[in-house]
All heavy atoms as an XYZ file, in Angstrom:
904
protein
N       7.901    -35.039     64.349
C       6.644    -35.249     63.637
C       6.523    -36.740     63.339
O       7.403    -37.343     62.786
C       6.644    -34.436     62.375
C       5.435    -34.703     61.437
S       3.840    -34.205     62.000
C       3.940    -32.442     61.933
N       5.389    -37.298     63.725
C       5.135    -38.675     63.403
C       4.121    -38.757     62.268
O       3.389    -37.774     61.991
C       4.513    -39.462     64.619
O       3.235    -38.857     64.935
C       5.430    -39.311     65.822
N       4.055    -39.919     61.601
C       3.071    -40.093     60.530
C       1.656    -39.958     61.062
O       0.801    -39.384     60.408
C       3.284    -41.454     59.894
N       1.413    -40.438     62.252
C       0.101    -40.315     62.856
C      -0.341    -38.879     63.025
O      -1.455    -38.482     62.696
C       0.002    -41.069     64.187
C      -1.358    -41.129     64.880
C      -2.380    -41.790     63.997
C      -1.234    -41.784     66.268
N       0.578    -38.037     63.535
C       0.296    -36.621     63.707
C       0.100    -35.931     62.358
O      -0.770    -35.115     62.172
C       1.385    -35.942     64.501
C       1.354    -36.274     65.964
C       2.381    -35.500     66.732
C       2.341    -35.847     68.197
N       3.328    -35.099     68.984
N       0.977    -36.254     61.387
C       0.884    -35.626     60.078
C      -0.450    -35.989     59.391
O      -1.050    -35.124     58.762
C       2.068    -36.089     59.193
N      -0.938    -37.226     59.512
C      -2.138    -37.646     58.871
C      -3.353    -36.908     59.448
O      -4.352    -36.685     58.783
C      -2.347    -39.108     59.037
N      -3.217    -36.439     60.700
C      -4.330    -35.689     61.339
C      -4.361    -34.206     61.015
O      -5.274    -33.527     61.385
N      -3.373    -33.713     60.284
C      -3.369    -32.287     59.896
C      -4.363    -32.039     58.806
O      -4.725    -32.928     58.015
C      -1.948    -31.911     59.400
C      -0.833    -31.998     60.380
C       0.506    -31.793     59.694
C      -1.023    -31.000     61.541
N      -4.829    -30.799     58.667
C      -5.703    -30.389     57.566
C      -4.806    -29.629     56.590
O      -4.579    -28.447     56.766
C      -6.835    -29.567     58.046
C      -7.733    -29.103     56.878
O      -7.509    -29.426     55.736
N      -8.746    -28.350     57.221
N      -4.330    -30.286     55.585
C      -3.458    -29.688     54.598
C      -4.113    -29.500     53.226
O      -3.431    -29.310     52.244
C      -2.159    -30.480     54.450
C      -1.300    -30.567     55.714
C      -0.077    -31.445     55.475
C      -0.876    -29.180     56.176
N      -5.445    -29.567     53.144
C      -6.124    -29.431     51.872
C      -5.819    -28.024     51.327
O      -5.933    -27.034     52.061
C      -7.630    -29.660     52.052
C      -7.863    -31.073     52.385
C      -8.164    -31.582     53.661
C      -7.762    -32.221     51.544
N      -8.226    -32.953     53.599
C      -8.012    -33.351     52.305
C      -7.481    -32.354     50.209
C      -8.003    -34.636     51.766
C      -7.475    -33.642     49.659
C      -7.707    -34.773     50.455
N      -5.397    -27.975     50.105
C      -4.999    -26.697     49.480
C      -3.515    -26.454     49.602
O      -3.009    -25.486     49.003
N      -2.765    -27.286     50.351
C      -1.328    -27.128     50.466
C      -0.658    -27.683     49.221
O      -0.843    -28.821     48.886
C      -0.813    -27.877     51.697
O      -1.448    -27.359     52.874
C       0.708    -27.716     51.871
N       0.030    -26.841     48.514
C       0.614    -27.211     47.210
C       1.891    -28.059     47.341
O       2.129    -28.924     46.536
C       0.946    -25.969     46.393
C      -0.335    -25.248     46.014
C       0.028    -24.020     45.106
C      -1.243    -23.265     44.743
N      -2.088    -23.953     43.853
N       2.663    -27.866     48.401
C       3.940    -28.535     48.505
C       4.366    -28.698     49.953
O       4.279    -27.763     50.748
C       5.030    -27.743     47.788
C       6.450    -28.198     47.893
C       6.635    -29.585     47.212
C       7.401    -27.201     47.280
N       4.742    -29.903     50.310
C       5.377    -30.191     51.597
C       6.754    -30.702     51.259
O       6.915    -31.639     50.498
C       4.574    -31.239     52.418
C       5.341    -31.663     53.629
C       3.183    -30.712     52.770
N       7.775    -30.085     51.897
C       9.146    -30.543     51.682
C       9.633    -31.185     52.988
O       9.646    -30.589     54.023
C      10.051    -29.343     51.346
O       9.540    -28.705     50.166
C      11.480    -29.782     51.098
N      10.024    -32.444     52.829
C      10.564    -33.227     53.956
C      12.016    -33.527     53.626
O      12.357    -34.564     53.065
C       9.767    -34.531     54.105
C       8.253    -34.408     54.239
C       7.587    -35.728     54.181
C       7.925    -33.719     55.571
N      12.902    -32.584     53.956
C      14.279    -32.697     53.498
C      15.187    -33.365     54.480
O      16.408    -33.432     54.271
C      14.844    -31.316     53.111
O      14.791    -30.455     54.265
N      14.691    -33.885     55.566
C      15.502    -34.637     56.552
C      15.816    -35.996     56.020
O      15.307    -36.403     54.973
C      14.798    -34.710     57.890
N      16.582    -36.795     56.751
C      16.969    -38.133     56.348
C      15.784    -39.100     56.294
O      14.999    -39.132     57.216
C      18.052    -38.703     57.276
S      19.553    -37.683     57.303
N      15.745    -39.935     55.251
C      14.829    -41.037     55.159
C      13.326    -40.687     55.209
O      12.498    -41.503     55.620
C      15.071    -42.082     56.224
C      16.528    -42.647     56.168
O      16.928    -43.044     55.062
O      17.209    -42.695     57.228
N      12.957    -39.502     54.827
C      11.552    -39.087     54.993
C      10.619    -39.705     53.971
O       9.411    -39.677     54.167
C      11.446    -37.559     54.887
O      12.051    -37.096     53.677
C      12.087    -36.860     56.108
N      11.159    -40.252     52.911
C      10.354    -40.900     51.887
C      10.180    -42.380     52.043
O       9.553    -43.053     51.243
N      10.736    -42.957     53.094
C      10.654    -44.389     53.302
C       9.601    -44.662     54.398
O       9.235    -43.751     55.158
C      11.982    -45.020     53.672
C      12.993    -44.862     52.540
C      12.541    -44.420     54.961
N       9.193    -45.884     54.495
C       8.216    -46.276     55.513
C       8.169    -47.751     55.636
O       8.998    -48.488     55.053
N       7.235    -48.227     56.448
C       7.094    -49.635     56.708
C       6.089    -50.232     55.701
O       5.010    -49.692     55.513
C       6.565    -49.826     58.110
C       6.415    -51.272     58.569
C       5.907    -51.407     59.999
O       5.944    -50.395     60.737
O       5.490    -52.489     60.310
N       6.455    -51.340     55.071
C       5.615    -52.013     54.118
C       4.645    -52.918     54.878
O       5.064    -53.755     55.692
C       6.415    -52.833     53.108
C       5.525    -53.591     52.168
C       7.385    -51.941     52.348
N       3.345    -52.761     54.606
C       2.306    -53.625     55.185
C       1.705    -54.411     54.067
O       1.221    -53.857     53.053
C       1.222    -52.780     55.848
C       1.707    -51.894     56.984
C       1.798    -52.658     58.239
C       2.080    -51.709     59.389
N       2.045    -52.314     60.638
N       1.676    -55.757     54.200
C       1.079    -56.610     53.149
C      -0.349    -56.200     52.811
O      -1.173    -56.059     53.722
C       1.095    -58.077     53.613
C       2.493    -58.670     53.507
O       3.330    -58.204     52.771
N       2.709    -59.764     54.223
N      -0.610    -55.958     51.555
C      -1.897    -55.622     51.076
C      -2.281    -54.177     51.350
O      -3.353    -53.707     50.957
N      -1.452    -53.381     52.035
C      -1.770    -52.007     52.366
C      -0.828    -51.026     51.748
O      -1.144    -49.824     51.690
C      -1.719    -51.841     53.893
C      -2.759    -52.677     54.656
C      -4.197    -52.267     54.321
O      -4.459    -51.058     54.110
O      -5.077    -53.155     54.306
N       0.338    -51.423     51.353
C       1.332    -50.524     50.770
C       2.284    -50.009     51.849
O       2.557    -50.728     52.835
N       2.875    -48.859     51.651
C       3.911    -48.311     52.523
C       3.277    -47.315     53.461
O       2.630    -46.387     53.024
C       5.061    -47.668     51.735
C       6.120    -47.102     52.658
C       5.682    -48.671     50.749
N       3.496    -47.533     54.768
C       3.062    -46.596     55.765
C       4.253    -45.686     56.160
O       5.299    -46.203     56.412
C       2.558    -47.297     57.016
C       1.168    -47.810     56.864
C       0.936    -49.062     56.317
C       0.078    -47.035     57.273
C      -0.364    -49.534     56.165
C      -1.183    -47.519     57.149
C      -1.428    -48.785     56.604
O      -2.692    -49.248     56.446
N       4.079    -44.399     56.132
C       5.161    -43.491     56.484
C       4.696    -42.073     56.346
O       3.502    -41.785     56.146
N       5.646    -41.154     56.371
C       5.307    -39.727     56.260
C       4.725    -39.369     54.908
O       3.811    -38.548     54.825
C       6.587    -38.877     56.495
C       7.064    -38.832     57.924
C       8.386    -38.050     58.018
C       6.021    -38.141     58.844
N       5.188    -40.015     53.830
C       4.628    -39.766     52.509
C       3.120    -39.955     52.494
O       2.327    -39.118     52.113
C       5.317    -40.643     51.480
C       4.683    -40.511     50.099
C       5.091    -41.562     49.113
N       6.501    -41.527     48.796
C       7.038    -42.167     47.779
N       6.350    -42.963     47.023
N       8.329    -42.051     47.528
N       2.723    -41.148     52.880
C       1.296    -41.486     52.893
C       0.541    -40.589     53.843
O      -0.590    -40.151     53.520
C       1.156    -42.952     53.320
C      -0.269    -43.451     53.313
C      -0.329    -44.894     53.633
N      -1.667    -45.392     53.458
C      -1.926    -46.674     53.229
N      -0.960    -47.569     53.070
N      -3.169    -47.067     53.078
N       1.089    -40.255     54.985
C       0.398    -39.433     55.987
C       0.120    -38.038     55.402
O      -0.965    -37.515     55.594
C       1.248    -39.317     57.237
N       1.121    -37.421     54.748
C       0.893    -36.088     54.216
C      -0.059    -36.112     53.032
O      -0.814    -35.120     52.850
C       2.229    -35.444     53.823
C       2.931    -34.813     55.032
C       3.964    -35.486     55.658
C       2.531    -33.601     55.511
C       4.629    -34.959     56.747
C       3.189    -33.042     56.604
C       4.176    -33.720     57.222
N      -0.093    -37.148     52.287
C      -1.077    -37.278     51.190
C      -2.485    -37.399     51.787
O      -3.441    -36.714     51.347
C      -0.784    -38.475     50.293
C      -1.923    -38.750     49.317
C       0.515    -38.178     49.468
N      -2.648    -38.202     52.815
C      -3.911    -38.324     53.483
C      -4.344    -37.009     54.119
O      -5.555    -36.734     54.149
C      -3.865    -39.427     54.574
C      -3.750    -40.862     54.060
C      -3.505    -41.797     55.256
C      -4.983    -41.270     53.304
N      -3.409    -36.225     54.535
C      -3.739    -34.920     55.153
C      -4.153    -33.882     54.088
O      -4.715    -32.862     54.441
C      -2.559    -34.427     55.946
N      -3.828    -34.171     52.809
C      -4.306    -33.279     51.775
C      -3.237    -32.562     50.936
O      -3.556    -31.776     50.112
N      -1.961    -32.844     51.225
C      -0.861    -32.198     50.466
C      -0.918    -32.603     49.004
O      -1.067    -33.782     48.696
C       0.463    -32.518     51.096
N      -0.811    -31.612     48.090
C      -0.780    -31.935     46.642
C       0.473    -32.671     46.197
O       0.428    -33.492     45.342
C      -0.926    -30.633     45.849
C      -2.264    -30.016     45.851
C      -2.312    -28.759     44.987
O      -1.404    -28.557     44.094
O      -3.295    -28.023     45.111
N       1.630    -32.262     46.768
C       2.910    -32.875     46.357
C       3.870    -32.817     47.489
O       3.722    -32.008     48.420
C       3.457    -32.198     45.132
O       3.720    -30.858     45.384
N       4.817    -33.707     47.431
C       5.842    -33.805     48.446
C       7.213    -33.926     47.828
O       7.372    -34.547     46.753
C       5.644    -35.032     49.340
C       4.444    -35.046     50.239
C       3.333    -35.753     49.556
C       4.822    -35.759     51.542
N       8.231    -33.385     48.475
C       9.618    -33.668     48.179
C      10.180    -34.298     49.397
O      10.013    -33.823     50.511
C      10.372    -32.382     47.811
C      11.907    -32.635     47.719
C       9.883    -31.839     46.506
N      10.856    -35.455     49.221
C      11.371    -36.186     50.348
C      12.701    -36.914     49.984
O      13.090    -36.860     48.832
C      10.336    -37.128     50.856
C       9.839    -38.151     49.860
S       8.122    -38.539     50.087
C       7.531    -38.243     48.427
N      13.263    -37.592     50.960
C      14.535    -38.286     50.742
C      14.375    -39.782     51.010
O      13.549    -40.212     51.812
C      15.632    -37.727     51.667
O      15.258    -37.969     53.028
C      15.827    -36.217     51.423
N      15.227    -40.561     50.353
C      15.165    -41.999     50.474
C      16.290    -42.584     51.302
O      16.263    -43.777     51.625
C      15.198    -42.637     49.089
C      14.013    -42.307     48.176
C      14.218    -42.936     46.817
C      12.712    -42.780     48.832
N      17.271    -41.785     51.676
C      18.368    -42.264     52.572
C      18.938    -41.049     53.288
O      18.571    -39.908     52.995
C      19.396    -43.049     51.812
C      20.051    -42.349     50.662
C      21.064    -41.395     50.661
C      19.796    -42.606     49.244
N      21.381    -41.038     49.410
C      20.644    -41.789     48.497
C      18.936    -43.442     48.567
C      20.663    -41.739     47.123
C      18.931    -43.412     47.215
C      19.805    -42.577     46.492
N      19.836    -41.301     54.252
C      20.471    -40.197     54.983
C      21.186    -39.228     54.054
O      21.850    -39.648     53.129
C      21.447    -40.878     55.905
C      20.861    -42.239     56.129
C      20.255    -42.597     54.819
N      20.971    -37.945     54.242
C      21.560    -36.896     53.436
C      22.286    -35.921     54.354
O      21.913    -35.658     55.491
C      20.484    -36.155     52.617
C      19.926    -37.049     51.536
C      19.414    -35.615     53.498
N      23.370    -35.341     53.804
C      24.129    -34.387     54.589
C      23.391    -33.035     54.634
O      22.715    -32.644     53.672
C      25.537    -34.177     54.030
O      25.695    -33.040     53.245
N      23.508    -32.329     55.745
C      22.896    -31.029     55.888
C      23.404    -30.053     54.845
O      22.641    -29.241     54.285
C      23.117    -30.464     57.292
C      22.413    -31.215     58.375
O      21.447    -31.919     58.050
O      22.802    -31.082     59.545
N      24.690    -30.104     54.580
C      25.274    -29.185     53.629
C      24.775    -29.409     52.194
O      24.337    -28.486     51.516
C      26.836    -29.327     53.637
C      27.510    -28.338     52.737
C      27.629    -27.007     53.079
C      28.036    -28.756     51.530
C      28.235    -26.099     52.257
C      28.667    -27.851     50.664
C      28.783    -26.529     51.042
O      29.383    -25.628     50.196
N      24.724    -30.675     51.777
C      24.192    -31.008     50.451
C      22.696    -30.689     50.347
O      22.216    -30.178     49.351
C      24.493    -32.499     50.115
C      23.770    -32.906     48.812
C      25.999    -32.744     49.970
N      21.955    -30.997     51.410
C      20.518    -30.697     51.428
C      20.300    -29.192     51.256
O      19.420    -28.801     50.519
C      19.894    -31.162     52.752
O      20.028    -32.594     52.833
C      18.432    -30.791     52.840
N      21.118    -28.382     51.930
C      20.964    -26.935     51.759
C      21.194    -26.539     50.319
O      20.450    -25.746     49.756
C      21.938    -26.200     52.679
C      21.755    -24.680     52.621
C      22.675    -23.949     53.490
N      24.019    -24.069     52.997
C      25.108    -24.137     53.742
N      25.011    -24.151     55.054
N      26.308    -24.225     53.210
N      22.189    -27.132     49.656
C      22.483    -26.781     48.254
C      21.305    -27.194     47.374
O      20.901    -26.430     46.494
C      23.760    -27.518     47.811
C      25.040    -27.016     48.447
C      26.229    -27.826     48.056
O      26.239    -28.393     46.919
O      27.167    -27.918     48.833
N      20.825    -28.438     47.545
C      19.745    -28.906     46.689
C      18.462    -28.104     46.916
O      17.803    -27.686     45.990
C      19.476    -30.408     46.942
C      18.211    -30.890     46.196
C      20.697    -31.249     46.511
N      18.139    -27.799     48.166
C      16.898    -27.070     48.469
C      16.973    -25.663     47.967
O      15.953    -25.097     47.513
C      16.599    -27.136     49.980
C      16.139    -28.511     50.443
S      14.572    -29.026     49.708
C      15.098    -30.380     48.653
N      18.136    -25.017     48.102
C      18.303    -23.642     47.589
C      18.057    -23.625     46.081
O      17.297    -22.767     45.588
C      19.690    -23.110     47.908
O      19.834    -23.088     49.352
C      19.888    -21.733     47.346
N      18.658    -24.598     45.353
C      18.444    -24.661     43.891
C      17.004    -25.006     43.557
O      16.428    -24.456     42.635
C      19.372    -25.687     43.304
N      16.418    -25.889     44.336
C      15.019    -26.303     44.131
C      14.043    -25.095     44.307
O      13.253    -24.806     43.384
C      14.630    -27.385     45.144
C      13.212    -27.847     45.001
C      12.713    -28.399     43.828
C      12.320    -27.747     46.063
C      11.400    -28.844     43.706
C      10.991    -28.153     45.951
C      10.540    -28.721     44.772
O       9.290    -29.128     44.673
N      14.167    -24.367     45.379
C      13.268    -23.219     45.597
C      13.550    -22.108     44.612
O      12.623    -21.362     44.253
C      13.322    -22.762     47.050
C      12.535    -23.661     47.918
C      13.117    -24.619     48.704
C      11.124    -23.539     47.941
C      12.331    -25.454     49.532
C      10.389    -24.376     48.750
C      10.951    -25.325     49.529
O      10.219    -26.149     50.287
N      14.783    -21.956     44.152
C      15.085    -20.951     43.097
C      14.333    -21.357     41.853
O      13.730    -20.482     41.183
C      16.597    -20.917     42.824
O      17.248    -20.502     44.067
C      16.945    -19.961     41.709
N      14.347    -22.629     41.477
C      13.598    -23.082     40.297
C      12.082    -22.868     40.462
O      11.430    -22.452     39.518
N      11.557    -23.129     41.628
C      10.134    -22.897     41.856
C       9.809    -21.416     41.706
O       8.769    -21.047     41.104
C       9.730    -23.377     43.261
C       9.703    -24.856     43.509
C       9.420    -25.158     44.965
C       8.654    -25.546     42.591
N      10.681    -20.572     42.272
C      10.465    -19.132     42.208
C      10.488    -18.633     40.748
O       9.790    -17.698     40.385
C      11.530    -18.424     43.030
C      11.259    -16.947     43.212
C      12.289    -16.323     44.152
C      12.014    -14.865     44.304
N      12.987    -14.224     45.162
N      11.263    -19.322     39.890
C      11.348    -18.959     38.494
C      10.170    -19.514     37.669
O      10.070    -19.280     36.457
C      12.666    -19.456     37.897
C      13.859    -18.763     38.467
C      15.188    -19.433     38.013
O      15.205    -20.547     37.464
N      16.272    -18.756     38.291
N       9.247    -20.269     38.329
C       8.067    -20.742     37.675
C       8.175    -22.184     37.144
O       7.297    -22.667     36.426
N       9.275    -22.869     37.442
C       9.409    -24.255     37.000
C       8.362    -25.110     37.723
O       7.979    -24.823     38.854
C      10.802    -24.787     37.286
C      11.964    -24.167     36.532
C      13.276    -24.778     36.976
C      11.776    -24.361     35.023
N       8.011    -26.207     37.138
C       7.160    -27.216     37.793
C       7.855    -27.804     38.979
O       9.077    -27.804     39.062
N       7.049    -28.399     39.881
C       7.612    -28.976     41.058
C       8.636    -30.088     40.730
O       9.699    -30.170     41.359
C       6.511    -29.504     41.963
C       5.709    -28.354     42.637
C       4.457    -28.828     43.196
N       3.351    -28.310     42.373
C       2.102    -28.334     42.741
N       1.752    -28.862     43.911
N       1.157    -27.867     41.943
N       8.329    -30.947     39.781
C       9.263    -32.012     39.408
C      10.448    -31.439     38.603
O      11.613    -31.840     38.828
C       8.516    -33.047     38.571
C       9.413    -34.127     38.014
C      10.074    -34.964     39.132
N      11.163    -35.698     38.597
C      12.456    -35.579     39.020
N      12.740    -34.768     39.982
N      13.390    -36.302     38.531
N      10.174    -30.506     37.703
C      11.244    -29.966     36.880
C      12.232    -29.125     37.776
O      13.435    -29.196     37.508
C      10.693    -29.061     35.779
C      11.723    -28.546     34.844
C      12.574    -29.595     34.123
O      12.151    -30.751     33.993
O      13.688    -29.279     33.662
N      11.758    -28.442     38.764
C      12.628    -27.692     39.668
C      13.550    -28.652     40.392
O      14.768    -28.361     40.548
C      11.839    -26.848     40.660
N      13.034    -29.797     40.798
C      13.889    -30.752     41.489
C      14.888    -31.389     40.506
O      16.059    -31.552     40.811
C      13.050    -31.852     42.154
C      13.840    -32.902     42.930
C      14.657    -32.245     44.059
C      12.929    -33.934     43.503
N      14.409    -31.697     39.311
C      15.319    -32.239     38.281
C      16.452    -31.315     37.993
O      17.622    -31.725     37.887
C      14.519    -32.530     37.008
C      15.301    -33.115     35.853
C      14.407    -33.381     34.673
N      15.227    -33.762     33.517
C      15.780    -32.880     32.674
N      15.596    -31.577     32.846
N      16.491    -33.284     31.668
N      16.149    -30.023     37.841
C      17.192    -29.030     37.570
C      18.177    -28.910     38.725
O      19.404    -28.771     38.501
C      16.574    -27.685     37.206
C      15.843    -27.652     35.907
C      16.726    -27.945     34.716
O      17.883    -27.609     34.634
N      16.162    -28.678     33.762
N      17.691    -28.956     39.931
C      18.584    -28.909     41.112
C      19.497    -30.127     41.161
O      20.678    -30.017     41.476
C      17.706    -28.838     42.371
N      18.960    -31.264     40.785
C      19.747    -32.479     40.755
C      20.778    -32.446     39.645
O      21.931    -32.869     39.843
C      18.859    -33.730     40.632
C      18.033    -33.994     41.864
C      16.996    -35.073     41.694
O      16.311    -35.106     40.642
N      16.882    -35.951     42.660
N      20.421    -31.937     38.520
C      21.396    -31.821     37.401
C      22.499    -30.901     37.740
O      23.660    -31.124     37.422
C      20.656    -31.363     36.142
C      19.784    -32.405     35.448
C      18.989    -31.779     34.287
C      20.613    -33.588     34.956
N      22.159    -29.765     38.423
C      23.205    -28.830     38.880
C      24.144    -29.475     39.837
O      25.372    -29.308     39.779
C      22.556    -27.585     39.502
N      23.615    -30.279     40.757
C      24.442    -30.999     41.732
C      25.345    -32.046     41.013
O      26.520    -32.147     41.316
C      23.590    -31.688     42.765
C      24.321    -32.330     43.874
S      25.197    -31.198     44.966
C      23.849    -30.243     45.594
N      24.797    -32.677     40.006
C      25.559    -33.694     39.198
C      26.759    -33.072     38.533
O      27.800    -33.703     38.409
C      24.618    -34.294     38.186
C      25.146    -35.384     37.276
C      25.521    -36.590     38.098
C      24.103    -35.743     36.226
N      26.662    -31.789     38.186
C      27.773    -31.119     37.476
C      28.832    -30.595     38.442
O      29.915    -30.202     37.971
C      27.196    -29.982     36.645
C      26.341    -30.444     35.498
C      25.746    -29.272     34.756
C      24.789    -29.738     33.692
N      24.080    -28.600     33.060
N      28.534    -30.530     39.723
C      29.495    -29.980     40.693
C      30.591    -30.954     41.027
O      30.355    -32.152     41.184
C      28.775    -29.581     41.982
C      27.821    -28.387     41.734
C      27.351    -27.805     42.953
N      28.508    -27.339     43.710
C      28.393    -26.777     44.890
N      27.235    -26.588     45.461
N      29.471    -26.360     45.534
N      31.775    -30.461     41.105
C      32.920    -31.287     41.449
C      32.716    -31.916     42.839
O      32.364    -31.195     43.778
C      34.205    -30.513     41.462
C      35.442    -31.263     41.911
C      36.554    -31.136     40.957
O      36.493    -30.371     40.019
N      37.621    -31.884     41.188
N      32.879    -33.186     42.963
C      32.738    -33.866     44.220
C      31.298    -34.176     44.609
O      31.046    -34.668     45.710
N      30.323    -33.860     43.744
C      28.940    -34.104     44.027
C      28.236    -34.929     42.952
O      27.028    -35.040     42.968
C      28.169    -32.755     44.179
C      28.609    -31.847     45.276
C      28.025    -32.298     46.591
N      28.216    -31.273     47.620
C      29.222    -31.303     48.461
N      30.131    -32.250     48.397
N      29.343    -30.371     49.417
N      28.997    -35.486     42.033
C      28.387    -36.182     40.920
C      27.856    -37.548     41.256
O      27.013    -38.074     40.571
C      29.377    -36.258     39.746
O      30.491    -37.004     40.107
N      28.355    -38.131     42.332
C      27.899    -39.469     42.732
C      26.394    -39.378     43.124
O      25.995    -38.431     43.793
C      28.686    -39.998     43.921
C      28.490    -41.445     44.152
N      27.389    -41.907     44.891
C      29.187    -42.541     43.811
C      27.422    -43.223     44.968
N      28.505    -43.631     44.322
N      25.591    -40.358     42.704
C      24.167    -40.329     43.014
C      23.850    -40.234     44.522
O      22.754    -39.758     44.904
C      23.653    -41.666     42.458
C      24.596    -42.003     41.363
C      25.919    -41.484     41.816
N      24.767    -40.604     45.357
C      24.572    -40.464     46.812
C      24.172    -39.057     47.171
O      23.344    -38.843     48.079
C      25.843    -40.880     47.580
C      25.731    -40.568     49.055
C      25.043    -41.414     49.901
C      26.321    -39.455     49.574
C      24.948    -41.133     51.235
C      26.257    -39.165     50.920
C      25.533    -39.996     51.759
N      24.748    -38.063     46.498
C      24.539    -36.668     46.871
C      23.223    -36.085     46.358
O      22.675    -35.165     46.969
C      25.687    -35.818     46.358
C      26.980    -36.136     47.031
C      27.957    -36.853     46.318
C      27.230    -35.800     48.378
C      29.129    -37.212     46.918
C      28.427    -36.130     48.990
C      29.360    -36.838     48.276
O      30.537    -37.150     48.876
N      22.680    -36.540     45.258
C      21.525    -35.923     44.644
C      20.358    -36.824     44.390
O      19.207    -36.384     44.307
C      21.937    -35.272     43.320
C      22.621    -36.173     42.387
C      23.955    -36.385     42.223
C      21.996    -37.036     41.407
N      24.194    -37.293     41.251
C      22.993    -37.774     40.730
C      20.667    -37.303     41.058
C      22.748    -38.666     39.736
C      20.372    -38.238     40.075
C      21.429    -38.933     39.449
N      20.527    -38.148     44.316
C      19.444    -39.020     43.914
C      18.521    -39.378     45.074
O      17.453    -39.938     44.858
C      20.047    -40.327     43.341
N      18.881    -39.026     46.308
C      18.022    -39.345     47.457
C      16.708    -38.524     47.398
O      15.714    -38.932     47.937
C      18.760    -39.044     48.747
O      17.910    -39.243     49.834
N      16.779    -37.398     46.749
C      15.609    -36.477     46.705
C      14.634    -36.888     45.633
O      14.971    -37.048     44.481
C      16.077    -35.029     46.481
C      16.987    -34.533     47.551
C      18.356    -34.674     47.446
C      16.465    -33.925     48.704
C      19.209    -34.253     48.428
C      17.340    -33.481     49.670
C      18.664    -33.659     49.553
N      13.384    -37.083     46.017
C      12.329    -37.470     45.064
C      11.122    -36.591     45.265
O      10.933    -35.994     46.312
C      11.921    -38.974     45.218
C      11.352    -39.242     46.610
C      13.110    -39.876     44.860
C      10.661    -40.608     46.699
N      10.313    -36.475     44.228
C       9.092    -35.688     44.261
C       7.915    -36.639     43.977
O       8.042    -37.513     43.112
C       9.124    -34.537     43.226
C       7.979    -33.559     43.313
C       6.870    -33.887     42.364
O       7.023    -34.486     41.315
N       5.670    -33.433     42.726
N       6.843    -36.447     44.700
C       5.647    -37.277     44.506
C       4.439    -36.321     44.453
O       4.357    -35.363     45.180
C       5.494    -38.226     45.705
O       4.309    -38.957     45.661
N       3.470    -36.679     43.635
C       2.277    -35.888     43.521
C       2.251    -34.988     42.297
O       2.869    -35.287     41.273
N       1.546    -33.909     42.435
C       1.337    -32.946     41.329
C       2.662    -32.393     40.862
O       3.487    -31.958     41.654
C       0.442    -31.807     41.805
C      -0.143    -31.006     40.650
O       0.374    -31.090     39.528
O      -1.166    -30.351     40.907
N       2.920    -32.376     39.576
C       4.196    -31.961     38.991
C       4.158    -30.529     38.507
O       5.185    -29.980     38.196
C       4.570    -32.903     37.846
C       3.509    -33.045     36.829
C       2.522    -33.991     36.838
C       3.253    -32.189     35.731
N       1.630    -33.791     35.799
C       2.074    -32.689     35.073
C       3.854    -31.077     35.169
C       1.562    -32.094     33.958
C       3.339    -30.482     34.038
C       2.219    -31.013     33.425
N       2.958    -29.927     38.376
C       2.891    -28.580     37.842
C       3.571    -27.540     38.744
O       3.854    -27.821     39.873
C       1.392    -28.186     37.640
C       0.675    -29.100     36.652
C      -0.763    -28.614     36.417
C      -1.625    -28.792     37.616
N      -2.363    -29.964     37.799
N       3.755    -26.332     38.187
C       4.358    -25.309     39.010
C       3.359    -24.879     40.112
O       2.240    -25.290     40.132
C       4.885    -24.126     38.200
C       3.789    -23.305     37.544
O       2.638    -23.329     37.940
N       4.146    -22.507     36.553
N       3.816    -24.042     40.979
C       2.982    -23.660     42.142
C       1.806    -22.828     41.733
O       0.813    -22.727     42.506
C       3.815    -22.944     43.192
C       4.889    -23.830     43.853
C       5.739    -23.028     44.817
C       4.284    -25.074     44.499
N       1.794    -22.252     40.519
C       0.630    -21.491     40.067
C      -0.376    -22.470     39.354
O      -1.408    -22.018     38.931
C       1.079    -20.441     39.048
N      -0.028    -23.724     39.239
C      -0.952    -24.724     38.666
C      -0.820    -24.866     37.171
O      -1.702    -25.465     36.526
N       0.290    -24.354     36.610
C       0.469    -24.448     35.141
C       1.485    -25.508     34.762
O       2.354    -25.800     35.492
C       0.909    -23.078     34.592
C      -0.145    -22.009     34.803
C       0.343    -20.700     34.325
C      -0.702    -19.637     34.564
N      -0.325    -18.317     34.130
C-alpha cells in the first residue's frame, strides 16, 4: 500500500485504521507542507483515527500489543485509552519494559471509543 493509493480510498465513516507494520507513522517532511506519508493519506481518505508505529517493531510484540488493544476496544475503552492500557500492560511484562517494545505505537485522531462516547 502506498500513500498515494491510500489517499484515493473512500474511508469516510471509517472509525479506525490500524497500521501495525514497521514505520507506518513516519513520512517525508516537505517544507511548508508538513509530513507526507501513510498517516496523512489515511486522514485525507476520511479515517477518523489511526494507530501506527514510529520505528521497526517485532511481529511477536506487535501481536501482543494489538491483542491487548483490541481487547480494550471491545471492552468499550476509548481508542487512545485502549492503546495506553495495552502499552502499560507491556511495560509491566518481564523483558518488555524498555520503550523500544511499546512506545513505537501511537494513536492519532478521534480518541473516543468506537461507539462515539
